[in-house]
N, C-alpha and C positions, 0 to 999 in steps of 0.2 A: 695463152697461159693457162696452167695446171692449176686446180684447186687448191693444192698447196702452196705454189707461190702466191694466189692471191691472197689467203688467208696471212700468208707470211708480209706482205707488201701491206695490207689493212695495219697489222700489228705495229709495224714499223711507222705509220701514219699517226697511228693512236699515240704512240710514245712520244713520238717527236711534237706532236699537238700537247700534251701534257708537259712536258720539258719546257716549252716554249711559255706556257701559261704560266708556271712555277716563276721561270725568269721575270716576267713581266710584273709580275704580285710582289716579288722582292724589291725590284728598282721602284714600286708606287711607293713602298713601305719608306724605302731608303731616301725619296726625294721627301715626304711629307712629314717624317720625323723630328727632324730638326726646326722646322717651324713651329710645331707644338710645344716642343719643348723650350723653345725660345719666347712662347708666349706665355707658359706656365711659369719659367721659373721667378719674373719678377713677384709675383704674387707669395712667393715662398716667403717674403720678408714678414716678422712678427716682431713685437716690442719687447724690449726684456727690462724687469725692475731690480733695483738695488734699494735694499734699506739700510740705513743706518745701524751697525752693530749687527746686520742680519736680526732684527726685529720685525715681528710683522706688521702688516698693516692691512686695513681691508680692501676687498678687489671685491666689486659686486655682493657685498656683504659675508662674504667669507676670508678667511686669513691667508696671507699671502708674505712671501718675503722674497732675497737675493735668489735671482734665477727664473721666478717665475716668468711666463709670459702672459704678455697684457694682448688681449684683444681689441680691436675698434669697437667704441662704445663703450666700453668698461667705464664704472662708477669705481674712484680710488677714493680713501679718505686714511691720512695718516693720523696716528694719536699722538697725544700732548708727549716732547721728547724723542720724535722717532722723527725723522727727513726721508726723503726719497727720492729717487730718480728714475725717468723711464729712458732708456736707450731706444730711440727712435732711428734707428740704421742711418740710412740713407738722409733722412731727413731732419736729424738732429737730436736735440735732448731735451727732456722738460724737468725742471728740479720743483720738487715739493717740501714746503717749511712743515715742522710738525702743526699738525692742527688746521690740515689743509683738506677740502674735498672739491674733487674735481669729476668731469665726464670728459672722456679721450676720446676723439676719432680722428682717424687717420687715414690714407690711402697712398698707395703708390703703383699709379699703374702707366709705366711709358709707352710708347709705341715702338713694337720689337723692330718696326721699319726704319723710325725715325726718333730716337728718343725725345720726349717733348717733357723739359725739366718743370714745368709749370704742372704736371700732372702728379707730381708728389708733393703733399700737401698734410698739415695738421693742424685740427681743432681742438683747443682748449675750455670747456667751459668752466669758471673760476666759480665753485657757489660760496664758499667761505676760504680765507686762509690768504696764503702767499705762493706766487708760482713765478719761476723765470723758466724762459723757453729760449734755446739756443739753436738756430736754424744754420743748417751749411749751405753754401753757396748755391744760388739758383731753385731753392727750396722753401716753400712757405709756411709759416706757422701763425697761426690766428689765436689770439685771445679773446674769449666773451664772459660777459657776465649772463646771468639768467634776465637780467633789464636790458642790455644792451650786448649787439652783435659788433663785431671787429672792436671791440674797446683796445686794442690793441694789434697789429698786424705789421709783419715782416717786411721789409722793402724789398721792391722786387727785384731780382737777380742778385742780391748781395747778402751776405753770410751777416747775421747780427743778434744780438741778446735784447729779449723783451721779458717787462716785470709785471704782475699785476696783484695788487692786493685787494681784499674783498672783505667786510664784516670788520665786527669792532677788536676781534682777536690780532689782525691783521699785522701790527705793528709789532706786538709780543712775537707774533710768531716768525716774524723776518729776523728779529736780532735773536732769535734761537737757534736758526738753522738753516738761514739760506745763502747764497753763495755771495763774494764781496760786492760783484756788480750790484745786487738786489739790495744790499745793505747798504752801499754808498748812494743807493738812489732812494731808500727811504730816509736815510740821515740828512740827505740836501732838502726833504719835503718838512722835515722836521725844524733842521736849521732856518727855513724861509719863513715858517709860521711863526717861529721866535723873532725873528727880525721884524715882522709884521706888529707882533705886541709891542716889542720895543720902542717903534715909530709912535705907535697910536700914545703910549704914554708919555712920550716925547712931543706931542702936538703936530709929527708928522714933520719935524725939522731937526737942524741940529742944536743940539745944546751951546749956549752962548758962552764967550771964553772965562766969563767970571765965575760959572758955573764949575 
């Protein structure tokens, strides 16, 4: 074989090796990219804030109003006369009465191969005021106080509504801006307390027919 032919064969061999390498690299990217995207996608969820009348509330000490993003670990405080709602996307929703302060933590990290519903959850530490939490099916929300962990907790696997009031101004806050479910719960507790007072004044028994 002449020198020119040997050079041509070598050039063709180098070209073919380069082409095969490029095809291998492209196939490798095509196989791994969907898995990486599937793993990252669930992490893109963030909570969104809505305030009554688009009035500002305090989030980590700074003013924030409707449309603001609420990151996990944030401390939120509503001023008098302003209620707020936090949309937790796949987890549910948190409603805050006026004069409420909370710390909100949440996460949603399902297994990309086999979604585990129990991995989507939120925890609300109620420092003062009133909170109503609405969880979606197979999602968990936990309401704590600074003194008590799991003061309220959603039932496993079921959608539901939780409410919790903390501090001396809780009753007034609930009457001013909570949802109907929270108002009914607080009203029931108030009626129960009034009934107990009446029973004490009547000596714990029914009044006589003569009376």
